[in-house]
C-alpha positions, 0 to 999 in steps of 0.5 A: 550883113551878108550880101543876098542874091536874087534868082536872076543874079544866081543864074547869072553867077552860076550859069545854071538855069533857075529851074535847075537851081530849084530842082537841085534845092529840092533833090539835094535837100538844100536849105535856101533862105527866103525873104519876107515875100517868100522869094529865094535869096541866095548867099555867097555860100549858096552860089559857091555850093551851086558852082561846086555841084555844077562842077561835080555834074560836069565830071559825071556824078549823079545827084545821088552821089552828090547828095552824099558829098554835100556834107564834105563840100559844104565845109568851109 
């Protein structure tokens, strides 16, 4: 089974605050899994996606532009 990360672990791994991760999830229509208690549980794939989004933001892209790129950056 694939390793799952808590919100706290995702924050540590990405360097992105939890409220920003939630905001990106909502604005970019990301499908983040939840555990049986309803808490978010991130996969390694999700962590990498957040790191890619963070880099695109650092380069000056707005979320509108990133949303259009999601299908391309989610291809493994």
